C-alpha positions in Angstrom: 64.9 46.2 -4.1 64.0 47.7 -7.5 63.5 44.1 -8.8 61.0 43.4 -6.1 59.1 46.5 -6.9 59.1 45.5 -10.6 57.7 42.1 -9.6 55.0 43.4 -7.3 53.7 45.9 -9.9 52.2 43.3 -12.3 50.9 41.2 -9.3 49.1 44.2 -7.8 47.7 45.1 -11.2 46.4 41.5 -11.7 44.7 41.5 -8.2 43.1 44.8 -8.9 41.7 43.6 -12.2 40.3 40.5 -10.6 38.7 42.5 -7.8 37.3 45.0 -10.3 35.9 42.2 -12.5 34.2 40.5 -9.5 32.8 43.8 -8.3 31.5 44.6 -11.8 29.8 41.2 -12.2 28.1 41.5 -8.8 27.0 45.1 -9.4 25.8 44.1 -12.9 23.6 41.3 -11.5 22.3 43.6 -8.8 21.4 46.3 -11.4 19.4 43.7 -13.4 17.2 42.9 -10.5 14.2 45.2 -10.5 12.5 43.8 -7.4 13.6 41.6 -4.5 12.1 40.7 -1.1 13.3 38.8 1.9 10.0 37.2 2.9 9.4 37.3 6.6 12.7 39.0 7.2 14.7 42.3 7.2 16.5 43.8 4.2 19.7 42.0 3.0 22.3 42.3 0.3 23.6 39.0 -0.9 27.0 38.0 -2.3 25.8 38.8 -5.8 24.9 42.3 -5.0 21.1 41.8 -5.0 19.3 44.1 -2.6 16.4 42.3 -0.9 14.0 44.7 0.8 12.2 44.1 4.0 9.0 42.1 3.5 6.2 44.6 2.5 3.5 42.2 3.7 4.7 42.5 7.3 1.7 43.2 9.5 -0.7 43.0 6.6 -0.9 39.4 5.3 0.1 36.1 6.8 2.8 35.4 9.4 6.5 35.8 9.4 8.7 33.0 10.9 12.4 32.9 11.8 12.3 29.3 13.0 14.9 28.4 10.4 17.5 30.5 12.2 18.1 27.5 14.4 19.4 25.5 11.4 22.2 25.7 8.9 20.9 25.7 5.3 22.6 23.4 2.9 23.4 24.5 -0.7 23.4 28.2 0.3 26.3 30.6 0.8 26.9 31.1 4.5 26.4 34.9 4.1 23.0 34.4 2.4 21.5 31.6 4.6 19.2 34.3 6.1 17.3 34.3 2.8 16.2 30.7 3.5 16.0 30.8 7.3 13.1 33.3 7.4 9.8 32.9 5.6 6.2 34.2 5.2 3.3 31.8 5.3 -0.4 32.1 5.4 -3.4 29.9 6.2 -4.9 30.9 2.9 -3.5 31.8 -0.5 -1.4 35.0 -0.6 1.0 36.8 -2.9 3.1 39.7 -4.0 2.5 42.4 -6.7 5.5 43.4 -8.8 5.3 46.4 -11.0 7.0 46.1 -14.4 7.5 49.2 -16.6 9.4 47.8 -19.6 8.8 44.9 -21.9 11.4 42.2 -22.4 12.7 38.9 -21.0 12.6 38.4 -17.2 13.3 35.7 -14.7 11.4 35.1 -11.5 13.4 33.3 -8.8 11.5 31.9 -5.8 13.6 30.7 -2.8 12.4 27.9 -0.4 13.7 25.7 2.4 11.8 23.2 4.5 12.9 23.9 8.1 10.0 22.4 10.0 8.5 19.2 8.5 10.7 16.1 8.4 8.9 14.1 5.7 7.1 14.6 2.4 3.3 15.2 1.9 3.3 17.6 4.9 3.4 20.9 3.0 2.3 20.9 -0.6 1.1 24.0 -2.6 1.0 25.6 -6.0 2.5 28.9 -7.3 0.7 31.0 -9.9 1.9 34.0 -11.9 -1.0 36.2 -13.2 -3.3 33.2 -13.0 -0.9 30.8 -14.7 0.2 27.8 -12.6 4.0 27.8 -12.9 4.8 25.4 -10.0 2.4 22.5 -9.4 2.2 20.5 -6.1 5.5 21.9 -4.7 6.7 19.6 -1.9 9.9 21.1 -0.7 11.0 18.3 1.5 10.3 15.8 -1.3 12.4 17.8 -3.7 15.5 18.5 -1.6 15.0 17.3 1.9 15.2 19.1 5.2 16.9 22.5 5.8 18.2 22.6 2.2 17.9 25.5 -0.2 15.7 25.1 -3.2 15.1 27.7 -6.0 12.3 27.7 -8.6 13.5 29.6 -11.7 10.7 30.8 -14.0 11.4 32.6 -17.3 8.9 35.2 -18.4 8.5 37.2 -21.6 6.5 40.4 -22.0 6.0 41.7 -25.5 3.3 43.8 -27.2 1.1 43.8 -24.1 1.2 40.1 -23.7 2.7 37.9 -20.9 4.1 34.6 -21.9 5.1 32.0 -19.3 5.6 28.2 -19.7 3.8 28.2 -23.0 0.7 30.1 -21.9 -0.2 33.7 -22.9 -2.3 36.4 -21.3 -2.9 40.1 -21.4 -0.3 42.1 -19.3 -1.4 45.2 -17.5 1.9 46.3 -16.0 1.9 44.2 -12.8 3.1 40.7 -12.1 1.1 38.9 -9.5 3.0 36.1 -7.8 0.5 33.9 -5.8 1.3 31.0 -3.4 -1.8 28.9 -3.5 -3.0 26.8 -0.5 -3.4 23.1 -1.2 -4.6 20.1 0.8 -1.4 19.9 2.9 -0.6 22.7 5.4 0.0 26.3 4.4 1.8 27.9 1.4 5.0 29.8 2.1 8.0 31.5 0.5 11.4 32.4 1.9 12.6 35.1 -0.6 12.0 36.0 -4.2 13.3 38.4 -6.9 12.6 39.4 -10.4 15.4 40.2 -12.8 15.7 41.4 -16.4 17.6 38.8 -18.4 17.7 35.1 -19.0 17.9 31.9 -17.0 21.6 31.5 -17.8 22.3 34.7 -15.8 20.7 33.4 -12.6 23.2 32.4 -9.9 23.0 28.6 -9.2 22.9 27.0 -5.8 25.9 25.0 -4.5 25.9 21.4 -5.6 24.4 18.7 -3.3 25.8 15.2 -4.0 22.7 13.3 -2.9 20.3 15.7 -4.7 22.3 15.5 -7.9 22.0 11.7 -7.9 18.2 12.0 -7.4 17.9 14.6 -10.2 20.0 12.4 -12.6 17.7 9.4 -11.9 14.6 11.5 -12.6 16.1 12.8 -15.8 17.0 9.2 -16.9 13.4 8.1 -16.2 12.1 11.0 -18.3 14.5 10.1 -21.1 13.6 6.4 -21.0 9.8 7.1 -21.3 6.8 5.2 -19.9 7.5 2.0 -21.9 10.8 1.5 -20.1 9.1 2.3 -16.7 6.6 -0.5 -17.4 9.4 -2.9 -18.3 11.3 -2.1 -15.2 8.3 -2.8 -13.1 7.8 -6.1 -14.9 11.4 -7.0 -14.2 11.3 -6.1 -10.6 12.6 -8.9 -8.3 10.0 -10.1 -5.8 11.0 -10.8 -2.3 9.9 -14.5 -2.6 7.1 -16.7 -3.8 3.6 -15.6 -3.1 2.3 -17.1 0.1 -0.8 -19.2 -0.5 -4.0 -18.0 1.2 -4.5 -20.3 4.2 -8.2 -19.6 4.1 -8.7 -20.3 0.4 -9.7 -24.0 0.9 -10.6 -23.9 4.5 -13.9 -25.8 5.3 -13.7 -25.3 9.0 -16.8 -23.0 8.9 -18.8 -25.9 7.5 -17.4 -28.6 9.9 -18.1 -26.6 13.0 -21.9 -27.1 13.1 -21.5 -30.8 12.5 -19.0 -31.2 15.3 -21.4 -29.4 17.6 -24.3 -31.6 16.6 -22.2 -34.7 17.3 -21.2 -33.3 20.7 -24.8 -32.9 21.7 -26.2 -36.1 20.1 -23.7 -38.6 21.6 -24.3 -37.7 25.3 -28.1 -37.6 24.7 -28.0 -41.1 23.1 -25.9 -42.4 26.0 -28.4 -41.1 28.5 -31.4 -42.7 26.6 -29.6 -46.1 26.5 -29.2 -46.1 30.2 -32.9 -45.5 30.7 
């Protein structure tokens, strides 16, 4: 009996340390997030300890939708699927205003999932931050498919009264304006978003998706190969067969038709004259 107690002591201590480590990491990430909203939905605390508040635009701008509650969302933790199942959309551009009190490095995380359209080029829009376009022509279905979580991760630096994002710089006045810009295809939307102080490496990543990973690898390979390789690949593309000749290229039927009609009228007329 004393031996068992001696054995369970270190095991219990190890389990306690692991639990404390996990809790500390989750709480640490939650503490770094200065603003988070579950767009179109109620408040929620995710598995990383991030507290998403209820959508402040409720009843003011756009429309909330929970159509995604009918569907499971791929790549998302089961406990956090609600963040991708609800959304806010608007028939015009709309956005959120995030106050920032301290300068430093920040990361803006935008969460999306296409739960309605089943093909690309049905919903396409831009995202702007303080007037800077940070996401151009976002087509969620084209990026990840249907009912699949997709995050846009945007690093931001604020120093000496200047905001720097994706190589562009502008004057910062204490507020971050995140705008979802209406395009030619349907309405802009967002499922959830948060702003944290830190770097991109600290942002929790979505679960892997085998089909999506293959597509992303192919896109990266194309970018690495460059435009010259793309042209070469198009040149080496195997055709489905020899080109079919145009059947109308040497067709003279349009010229022969009046002649045939003339003969058809002339011969009966000549026959009648001969009988007279």
